[in-house]
C-alpha positions, 0 to 999 in steps of 0.5 A: 796923876795918870790914868791907866787900865790896871785893875783896881783889885788883884790877886798875885800868886808867887813863891816866897824866899823859902820856896813856898807858894804864897798869894797876896790880894791887893787893891788901890795903890798896892795893886797898881805897884804890883802890876807895874813891877810884874809888867817889868818882869814880863818886859812891858814898859809904861809906854807900851800902854800908850796909844800914841807916842804923842801922849808923852810929854816933858815933866817940868821940874816945878811939877815934880813933888818932893817927899 
């Protein structure tokens, strides 16, 4: 697990598939997922939040959990 500066509660305004304005409020994991995906739309990557590239590390196969 990693820590981040993403907000614990967010409100996202958007346009639905029919072109109508809509909004969603989310907390917890959903708020993190929404912020992560919005970052991608804005061209921001996770590594952009790192203070130093020294914070990156290789993840060993035994560290990866399978669903």
